[in-house]
FIMAR-334117 format. One record per residue (C-alpha): residue number from 1; x, y, z. Coordinates in steps of 0.1 Angstrom, whole numbers, plus 5000, padded with zeros to 4 digits. Layout:
<mifis>
[mifi NUM, [X, Y, Z]]
...
</mifis>
This chain:
<mifis>
[mifi 1, [9412, 2828, 5560]]
[mifi 2, [9426, 2859, 5543]]
[mifi 3, [9418, 2895, 5551]]
[mifi 4, [9414, 2919, 5522]]
[mifi 5, [9401, 2955, 5528]]
[mifi 6, [9386, 2945, 5562]]
[mifi 7, [9367, 2915, 5548]]
[mifi 8, [9376, 2879, 5555]]
[mifi 9, [9377, 2855, 5526]]
[mifi 10, [9383, 2817, 5523]]
[mifi 11, [9396, 2799, 5493]]
[mifi 12, [9369, 2776, 5479]]
[mifi 13, [9387, 2766, 5447]]
[mifi 14, [9423, 2766, 5435]]
[mifi 15, [9442, 2772, 5467]]
[mifi 16, [9474, 2762, 5450]]
[mifi 17, [9470, 2791, 5426]]
[mifi 18, [9464, 2818, 5452]]
[mifi 19, [9492, 2843, 5460]]
[mifi 20, [9480, 2865, 5488]]
[mifi 21, [9505, 2893, 5482]]
[mifi 22, [9497, 2896, 5445]]
[mifi 23, [9459, 2896, 5451]]
[mifi 24, [9463, 2921, 5479]]
[mifi 25, [9481, 2945, 5456]]
[mifi 26, [9453, 2943, 5430]]
[mifi 27, [9423, 2942, 5453]]
[mifi 28, [9404, 2975, 5454]]
[mifi 29, [9372, 2988, 5469]]
[mifi 30, [9354, 2977, 5437]]
[mifi 31, [9355, 2941, 5449]]
[mifi 32, [9344, 2947, 5485]]
[mifi 33, [9307, 2944, 5477]]
[mifi 34, [9309, 2910, 5459]]
[mifi 35, [9302, 2877, 5477]]
[mifi 36, [9329, 2859, 5456]]
[mifi 37, [9360, 2869, 5437]]
[mifi 38, [9374, 2848, 5409]]
[mifi 39, [9411, 2851, 5400]]
[mifi 40, [9425, 2837, 5368]]
[mifi 41, [9460, 2838, 5353]]
[mifi 42, [9459, 2846, 5316]]
[mifi 43, [9488, 2857, 5295]]
[mifi 44, [9511, 2860, 5325]]
[mifi 45, [9487, 2883, 5344]]
[mifi 46, [9462, 2878, 5371]]
[mifi 47, [9426, 2891, 5365]]
[mifi 48, [9399, 2894, 5391]]
[mifi 49, [9362, 2892, 5386]]
[mifi 50, [9334, 2896, 5412]]
[mifi 51, [9303, 2875, 5416]]
[mifi 52, [9272, 2876, 5438]]
[mifi 53, [9253, 2848, 5455]]
[mifi 54, [9222, 2839, 5435]]
[mifi 55, [9200, 2853, 5462]]
[mifi 56, [9218, 2887, 5464]]
[mifi 57, [9195, 2915, 5453]]
[mifi 58, [9223, 2929, 5432]]
[mifi 59, [9229, 2898, 5412]]
[mifi 60, [9226, 2898, 5374]]
[mifi 61, [9233, 2869, 5350]]
[mifi 62, [9267, 2883, 5342]]
[mifi 63, [9278, 2881, 5379]]
[mifi 64, [9257, 2852, 5393]]
[mifi 65, [9279, 2826, 5410]]
[mifi 66, [9257, 2798, 5396]]
[mifi 67, [9271, 2807, 5361]]
[mifi 68, [9307, 2806, 5373]]
[mifi 69, [9316, 2775, 5351]]
[mifi 70, [9301, 2792, 5321]]
[mifi 71, [9322, 2823, 5328]]
[mifi 72, [9354, 2803, 5331]]
[mifi 73, [9347, 2784, 5299]]
[mifi 74, [9338, 2816, 5279]]
[mifi 75, [9361, 2842, 5293]]
[mifi 76, [9392, 2825, 5308]]
[mifi 77, [9420, 2810, 5287]]
[mifi 78, [9418, 2772, 5283]]
[mifi 79, [9438, 2756, 5311]]
[mifi 80, [9442, 2789, 5330]]
[mifi 81, [9450, 2786, 5367]]
[mifi 82, [9421, 2799, 5388]]
[mifi 83, [9411, 2804, 5424]]
[mifi 84, [9378, 2814, 5440]]
[mifi 85, [9375, 2835, 5472]]
[mifi 86, [9343, 2835, 5492]]
[mifi 87, [9335, 2864, 5515]]
[mifi 88, [9329, 2852, 5551]]
[mifi 89, [9316, 2883, 5567]]
[mifi 90, [9288, 2904, 5552]]
</mifis>
């Protein structure tokens, strides 16, 4: 379990790619509302993207967790190292 801005997260995918200190330095209030945060390493940098549970009232197709695989295929570099964090407290 990892704490980021007073929320607890567990790693559900790509634990070997997760660097807590690096993510902590990039994690802003913008991500606090999301149910999931995807991290991918592209071109030597880490990028973060928020997603919602499919039943969240704020969900849109662009940030629906059920389309995560499509997002990775369409927007992440082929073979990019990724990790997925799931918020544990809401």
